[in-house]
N, C-alpha and C positions, 0 to 999 in steps of 0.2 A: 815420581812427580809429587810435589808437596800438596797437602790438602788445602782446599779453598774454604775459608772461614767467612761467615756471613754476619753482618751487622744488622741487616734488615732482610726480609724475604726477597726484596728486589735489588739489594745492594750488598756486594761483598764487603768484608771489613776494610780492605784496601780502598775500594771505590768510595765508601763512605768517609774514610779517613781523608782521602784526597779532596773530596768535595768540602768537607768541614774545614780543612786547612786552608783551602782557597778562600772560603768565606771569611775565616779569621783574618787572613791577610787583607781582605777588602775592608772589613770593619775596623781593623787596626788603623788604616788610613783615615777612616771617617771619624774615629774617636780620638785621634792623636791630640788634637787641640784640647779636648776635654781632659784627657789624662794628664797632659802637661800642666794645665791650669790647676787641677786638683793636687798634683804632685807638689806644686809650690805652696799650696795652702796647707797640706797635711804632711809635708816634709818626707817624701819618699822619692826614690830615683825612678824615673820613667822606664829605663832599661830593665831595672830589677822587676818592676811591675809586669812588663811585657814578657819577660822570661817566665815568671810565675803563671801568667795568663796562658802562655803557650803550653806549659806543663799540664795545666788543667784541661786543655783541649786535646793534647796528644794522648793523654791517659784516661779521658773521661769514659771511654768505651772499652778499655782493656778487660773489664769484667765480662765482656761478651765472649771471651775466649774460654769460657767454662763449658764443660760437657753438657750441663743442663741447658744452657742457652742455645748451643748449637743443635741439640736435639729438638728444641722448640722451633728453631728456624727451619730445620729439615722437614718437620711436620707441617708447618705453615706453607712452605714452598710446594709441598706435594699434596696439599689438601687433606692431610690426615688430622685426626683429633689429637689434642695434646692436653694432658692434665697440668693446668697452670699452677697447681699447688706444688708441683715438682720444681718449678722455676725458682731461681734465686736472683733477687734484684741485682742487675748488672752494675748499677751505679754504686751500690754498696760494695760489691766485689772489687770495684776500681778504687775505692777509698784509700786503702793503705798505700797503693802505688803513688798516689798524688801526695799524700802527707809525708812520705819518706823522701820523695824526690825534692820536695820544697825544703825539707830540713837539710838535705845535702847541699842545695843551692845556697842556703843561708850561711854556709861557711865562707862564702865570698862576699855576700851582701848583708848578712843579718836577716832576720825575719821581717816580713812586711808588718805583721802583727803577731802578738804572742799566741793568739788563737789561730788554729789551722784553717783559715777561712777559704783557702784554695780548695782543700779537700772537702770542706762542708759545701762549697758551691757545687762540686761534682756529685756528692751524695744526695743533694737536694735538687738536681736539675730536671727530675721528672715528677717526683712526688713531694707533697708538702713536708717540710722538715720542722719538727718540734722536739722539745725535750722529752716527750713521752715515747718518741720513736715509733709513733703509731703507724707510719707507712711501712715499717719493717717488722711487723708482728710475726710474720711467718719465718723470717730470717732469724728471729730470736731463738727459735728452737730447732732450726734446720742445721744439718751438718755443714761444715765448711765446704764450699763448692770445689769441685775437682777441675783444675785448669789443664788445658792441653799445652804441653811444653812447647810444641812446635808453634802453637798459636801465640804464646807469650813472646817467643823469639821473633816472630813476624811483627808483632806489635812494637817491640823494642827497636827493631830495625827501622820501621817507619818513623818512630819518634826521633831516632838519631838523625835520620835524613832531614826531618823537618827542622831540627835545631841547626844542622849543618848549613841549610839554605840561608840562615840568618847569621852565619859565622859564629854560632854559639855552640857550646858543648853540652850535651845531655848529661846531667849528673849520674854518677854510677849508683846503681841500686843493688843492695845485697841480694843474693839468691835465696830462695826459700820463702820469700815474702808471700807468695801465693798460698802457702800452707797455713798462714796465720788466720785467726778468726776476726774478720773485719767488724762484725757486730759487737764483739767484746770491746774492741778498741773505741768504736764510736760511742758506745754506752758509757765508757769511762770519761769521755770528753763532754758529751751533751746529754747523757741520760739524766734521770731524776737526781742522782747523786754524783753527776759528772763535775768536771773541774772547769767548765767553760766560764762560769761566772767569775771564778778567781782569775782566770786568764784575762778576762775582759777588764778587770780592775787595773791591769798593767797598761791599758790603752784608754784612750778617750772613746766613748761609745759611738759618737758621731763619726769619728775617724774609721773605726772598725766597720760600721754600717756602710760608709761610703766606699771603702775598698772592696767590701763584700759585693755590693751591687755592681761595681765596675767589673769585677772578675766573673761573677755569675751571669751578669747581663751580656757580656761579650761571649761567654760560653753558649748561652741561649741563642744569640745571634748566629754564631757559627754552626751550631747543631741544627737549628731550624732551617737555615738556608741550605745547609749541606744535605739534609733529609729531602728537601724538595728540589735539589739541584738548581737552586735559584741564585741569581746574582744579587748582591746587596744594592738596593735602590735607596740611598740614604737621605738625600735632600734634593730640593728643586732650585734651579737657578733660572729665574724669569726676569728679563729686563723690565724695569718699571714702566717703560714706554709701552710695552705690550698690555699691561694692566690699564693704562690710561686709554689706550685704543679700545680695549674691551668695555671700559666705562662709557666711552663715547657711543659705541654701538648699542649698549644697553639703554642709554637715554633715547637714542634714535628709535629703538624698537617700542619704547613707551611714549613716543611722540613728545619728548621733552627736549627743549633746546639745551644743547651742551656748550658751555662757554669756557671750558677748561677747568682745571682743578680749582676748588675753592681755597681761599687762603689757609684755612685750618688744615685742609688735606695736604697742602704743600708743606706746612710746618710738621705734620706727622711724618711725611715722606722723608724729611731731612733730619729727623731726630734720632740720635744714637742713645741707647740705654732705655731704661724703664720710663713709662709715660702714663699719665692720667688724662683721659680725653672726655670732654663733655660736649655733646652735640645733639640737637633735636633729631627726632625720627625723620627719615627722608632726606637727611642732609648729606648722605654719602660717607658716614663714618666707617662703614664696613670696608669700603674701598680704601679709605684713609688708613685703616688698620692693616690692610694687606701691604700697602706701600711701606708702612713702618716695619712690618714683619720681614719683607724682602730685604730691606736695607740691613736690619739688625741680624738676620740669619746669615747674610753674606759676611758681615763683620766678625761673626763668631766662627767663620770658616766653614759655613754650610750647616747651620743648626736646623733642627726640626721646627716646623711651624705648627702650633697647637692652638686651636680656636675653640673655646669652651662657652657653653650657653646654659641657661637654666632648665630648658625642657627638651624632650625628644623631638617634638614637632618642629621647633625652631632649628634644632641641629639638622634635621632632615632637609629643611628648606635651605639652610646655608650650604650644606654639602652639595646640593645641586648646583648652586652658583659657583662654588670653588672647583667642582669637577669640570665644569664647562671651561674654566680658565686654565687649570693646571693639568687636566686630563684625569679620567676616572682612576687610572692605575696609580696615580700619585696622591690621591686623596682618600683617606680612610674615614670611616664613620663608626663611632663607638658610643653606644648606650645599651640599655638592657634589651632592646628589641631590634638592634641594628641588623642582625642577620636576617630578620624577616623583611626588613626594608629592601634588601637586595634580591629577595626571592622573586620568581616569576609571578605573573598575575594569578596563576592557579595555586600559588602557595607551596609548590613542590620544589624543595631545594636538594641539590646533590651534595648533602652534608657529609656523605661518606667518602667523598673524594678529598685527597690531601690538599689539593689546590684551594678548595673552598674553606676547609678547616684552617689552613695556613692563613688565608686572607682575613678570616675572622680574628684569629690570634694576633696577626700583625696589627690590625686596626685597634684591638683592645689594649695593646701595649705600646701604642705610639710609634711603631716601627715604620709605618708608612710615612713618606716625606712630609705630608701635610695631613693633620688629623682634625676632624670636626667631631665634637661630642658634647656630652653634658659634663658639668664640673665634677660630678660624682666620680667619674673615672680617674681623675687626678687625686681626689681626696682619699679614696680607698687605699692608695699607696701608703698613706700614713698609718693605716691599720695593718699593714703587711698582708693585705688580702690579694688573692689571685696571683697573677704574674707580676707582683709588685716590683721586683728588681728591674724588669724591663721598663716599666713606667718610670722608675727612678732614673735609670741611666739615660733614657731618652728625654725626660723632662729636665734633667740636669744640663742637657745640651740643647736647649730649645728657646724659642721666643714664644711666649704664651699670652694669648689674648683672652681676657675675662670680660665678655660682653654682657650687657644688661646687669651690671653688678648690683644695682639697686634691688633686684628681685629676690634676694635671699633673706631668710629670717636670721635671728641672732645666733642660732646654733650653727647653721651652715656657714655663716659669715665668719664665725670664730675658727672653724676648720680651714676656711679659705685663707685667713690671716696666718694660721699656723703653716700652711703650705707655702705661702709667699715667703715667710721667714726662712723656711727650710731651703727652698730651691733658689731664692735670690742669694743666699749664702754660698751656694754652689756655682753661681754665675749665671743663672737663668735670668732673662729679661722679661718683664711683664708689661703689658698694656692693659690697664683697667679702664673700662669706658661704660658710659650710659648716656641716655638722653637727659635724665634728671638725676642729680646726685646731691643729696643734702650736704651742706657745708661741713657738718660734723663727720660725715662719711669721707669727704675729700681729705680732711685733716687726718683721719685714721690711716688712709693709704699713704699720705705724705710721710707720716711717722714711720711706717713700715718700709717705704721706698724713699728714703730721704734725698736721693739723687734724682728722683723723678720730677720732670716738669709737668705743669698743668696746662693743657691746651684746650681752649674753648672756641666754639663756633660763635663768634660775636656778631657776625654780619646778619644772621637770621634771628637774633634775639628780639628785634623790634617787629619781626614779621607776625602778622595775624592771619590765621587760616580758617578759623571757625568762630561762630558766635556761640556763647555758652548760656544755657538756661538751667536754672536750678528749680526742680519741682518738689514741693513739700508733700510728696505722696510716694507710695511704693510703685515699682515698675509694672506690676501686674494690673495696675489701674490705668496703664497707658496703652492697653491693647488696641483701642480704636485709633489712637494717634499714630501708633506704629503702622497699623494697616493702611491708614490714610496716606502716610508717606510712601509706602511701597506702591500703592495704587497710583500715586502721582508720578511714578517713574523714578523715584530716588533710589540710589543704591544704599541700602540700610543695613547697618551693623548694630546688633543688640548684644550687650555684654552684661552678664549677670554673675553672681559670686558663687553659685552652687549648681551642681549638675541637676538636682531636682527642679530648680527654678528654670533652668535652660530647657528641660524636657516639658515642663508645664506650659511655658510660653509657646514652644514649638507645636504642642498639641492644640492650643487655643488658636494659633495662626496657621493651622495646617493647610487651609485652602490656598494660602499664598506660597506654598511649597518652599518654606525656608530650609536652608542647610543648617542642621543642628550639629554643633561641633563642641565636643567635650572629651573627657578622658575615659568615659565608661562605655567604650565600644570594644568589641573584639577587634583584634589587629587587622583582620581581613577587611572589615568595613571601615575602620579608621583610615587605612591607607587610601581607600577610594574617596572618602570624604575630603581628605587633605588635597586631593587633586581638584576638587570642585571649588575650593575656597577662592582661588584667584579670579575666577570668572563669575562667581555667584553674585546676584543682585540683592539677595536678602539672606543674611547669616545671623543666627542666634547662637551665641557661644559663651563659654566661661572664659576665665583669664588665660586660657591656652593661646588666645590670639594676641596677647599683649606684646610679646617680644619677637623681634627679628623676622616677622612675616611681612613680605613686601606686598601688602594689599592696600586698596584705595577705595573708600566709600564716601558717600555724600553726607549722610546723617548718622549720628551715634546716639543710641538710647542706652544708658548705662546705670547700673546700681552704683551707689557710692562705694569707693574703695580708698585705700591710702592714696595720697596725692600723686606720688610717683607712678602708681598704677593707672590712675586717671589720665595722667599725661601720656602714658604709653598707649592707652586705648584711644585717646584723642589723636594720637599720631597716625592712626589708621584712617583718619578722615581728612580729605583734601591733602593727601600726602605730599603733593608737589606744589602746594601753596598757589593755586590759581585764584587770583584776587577777584575774578568775575564769577566765581562759583558760589552757589548757595550751599554752604556747608555749616552744619549745626551740631552741637553737643548738648544733649539733655541729660542732666544728672538727677537721679532719684534717690530717695532714702534707702539705706541698706536694710536688708532683712535681718531678723534676729540671729539667724544662723551665720551671718557674715562675721559676727564678732569672733567666733571661734576660729575662723579662717585667717583673719587679718589681725594678728597680734605679734608682729615681728620682734618687738623689743619690750614686751610686757607692758604695753600702754593700752589699757582697755578702752580709752576714749578716742582712739586714733581716728575712727570713722566719723564720729560726731565732730571732731575738730576739723576734719577735711570738709565735711558738709558745710559747716559754718564758714570756713575760709572761702569756699567757692560761692557761697550765698552772698558774701560781702564784696566779692570781686566784681568788676565791671563786666558787661556783656561781651565786649570785644577784648579778648585776652591774648596778649602776645606771648612769645616763648619765654621772655624774661619774667613775665607775670607768673607763668607756671612755676618757674624756678623759685620765685619769691614765695609762692604758696607752699611749695615743698619745704622751704626753710622755715616758714612760719609754723607749719603743722609740727615739724620735728624739733622746733626750738625747745630747749630744756630737756630733751630726751637724748641722753648720751648712750650710744650703742655700746661702746667699750666698757661702760659701767654696769651693763645689764648682767644679771646672774647667769643667764643661759649662754651668753657670749663667753664669760669667764669659764664656765663649765666645759665648753667646747675646746678652749685653749688647753685646759688641764687634761682633757681626755686624750688629746693628741700626745701629750707628754707621757701620760700613764700607759698608753698603748705601746710606745716605744720601750719604756722601761720594763714592762711586763714581758716583752719578747726579746729583751736584751739586744735590741737593735736589728737582729737578723732573722729571727725565727718566724715561720709562717703562722698566720692566724688559723684557728680551728673554727669550723662552721658553728655559728651560734655561741661562740666562746664568751662574748661580752655584748649584751644587748644595747649598751651605750655606743657601740661602734657602728653608728649609722650616719649617713651623710645628710639625711633630712629627718627632722623630728615631726611626728604627726600626733594629733590629738588621740587618734586610735590607729591600731595596726590594720594594714590591709593585706589581702591574700589573693593570689591569682586563682581564679576558678573558671570553669567552662559552663555556660548556661545549659541547663538540662535539655533544652530543645535541640541541642546539637549532639546529644548522646549517641544516636545511631551513626551519624556521620563520623564522629570522632573514633568510635570503637571500630569502625571499618577503615580507618586511616592509619598510615604509618606513624610511629611515635614522633618523628621529627615534624610532622604536619600539625600536631595538636595545638601548638602555640598560636596558630592562626585563629583559634577559637577561644583564646583566653582573654579575660578582662579582670580588673581588680575591683574588689568590693571590700567594705569594712569586715574585719575578722568576726565581729559579733554578728553580722548579718549572715556570713557564710556558715557560722556554727549553727544558726537557727534554720538554715535551709539546705544543708549539705546532703549529698548522696555520693557514695563511693561505688564506682564500677571499675573493676580491674585495677584497683589502687589509683584511679584517676578521680580527682575532686570535682564533682559537678555541683551546681547550685540551682535549686528550683526557683527560678525568677522569670519575670517577663522580659523578653528580649525582642526588640524591633530594630530592623536594620536602619531605619530612618532616625530614631531617637535613642538607640542604644539600650543598655540594661536599666531596667526600672526596679527600684527597691520599694516593695509594697509597704514595708514597715518604715515609717518616717522618723521614728525616734529610737534612740539606742536604749536597750533595756538597762535597768540600773544594776542588775547583777547577772553576770554570765559565769557559768562554771564550765570549764573546758576539761 
């Protein structure tokens, strides 16, 4: 009886092979249109690509047929300890089989690229791949692994059968290959003195990168689905009529009369290709964007739908809406705390289960048919961070909505433009939208998306929903007026520019039980506070309430901010434009600290210009008036001429060149590779008051007690316990973390 070889403790090699092959066949169907589209662009034969892709799949685990790996599987299956230093990375042991088989195939087709990207996709499908070979330090001095001859024969038989299923022939591979040193060959190609850079010069970097993420992305798809014995759930097909019915029901639940789609929503639903949409808050542009996405996804043969926003809170809110329509299993959520968002109320996640780890990975890499997230998740692909190849292969076959596009500073906007250039070149369709978009910003996106139409909600431009009052004083002088409005039964929203001001006002108005909402809460408390926002009668918040939250208040008291931010805040007041309602917006002078927060394009007088513009405006302001104020304030301020915008464009290019298109980034390799630039660095800490709770909790539960504070503050108040960073600070579940020192020291030595 022949020996049974294992790929995983719970899967034999043959079982895993069959599951992976089945997943590859499914994903091949899903990616067929993408591959054919890119084959025309980069001049390669689709059949040649798919043969090479299948070679990478059938041989990606042949390195598990070594004695070391099988001993490890035997120990894990039987609950025995195993010295993992004795293991030899199976993906490296598989490397030579892939590179030689692809060379043999090249006698019929030629090479896809001069560089052996199929083999590099295999060797890097578990650990980061860089020219220092840091993921294979142990293998650099380990002896060549000893293969089981019977295991190799079994692996080859399975590979031959897989090729035969497609009426292809597996290339003949010379015997004795398993005795060669794979680390030596790999170092000759991509080591510090390797030849990869010279091979790359024979091809276009963009072409090599594209073929690499196609090959490796499909391998990841097959391997991950095969490991979890899961079917590929690639895209959603929902008739637009179902979304329209959902919209009608949503209006009914909010006691709003539904009269059918608005004209601009109809235009969005009928538009093919990229689009720029401008519509006031509360006009239904989210539903319009979904109608556009469904149409364009269908036209691309079943493309992913990716909806990206500026903040985690707004992403959480949109996810709930999409999940109710598409079903939770079809909608992923991706941002830095998304896994906590899905945990139970007690914060205890079963992260050790493959299903949960898989779901988090699928969400992070846009594998789920519909993904909601922050824009950062797309931008990091340009830095080759994380599982960037999966983000690339999915975003390249997607319709992407960039909502609230006005909310980004020059740096992030520069990276967004770089991403639009890159992915639109691969065939991705974009919808860029906002309630307010300066003319200069519209022109910028029209330049990058020359075929995109501009659709505006014109019907509501003359609508007036609030009276505006400009107060020549600071907002903390309006405490009595705020209290009076609350006591009179008004639903009151107060928006300030800093967390400190938010907390101070909340303490002053404590007897009125306001919901205090900002970014400096531990996640456990922030999750609970977000649930209260919808029904609260009195909320004091920072700019976290500006975008994509479906909330409705009577009166707004706000510090001055840039005009588009003011428009967003005002959009939370009388959201559905009840002409009989007493709705008001009070604008107060900005605090000194606001200047450091709002300087999106190096214009230090942006807040004063905004304050003056609203001061000169009439009391009754229509939506068109808000757009005019935005244009007036930003007049003569050219976003694409700003230095920080240009630096971001250059950084995207530099990151790609530094990694020769395909290599993974190393942690902390380049401090400029950030998606958001801040005046000061922040760091996640745990307030010291939770020390005992955290030390008695499982490691996976600690993030429930984390919050971010400025690095300089953490350095002055840090305490380490069991290598966990605690911060000695005041913490109150009602107002969050309080920083006792209000000014940053001039010199910090770390």
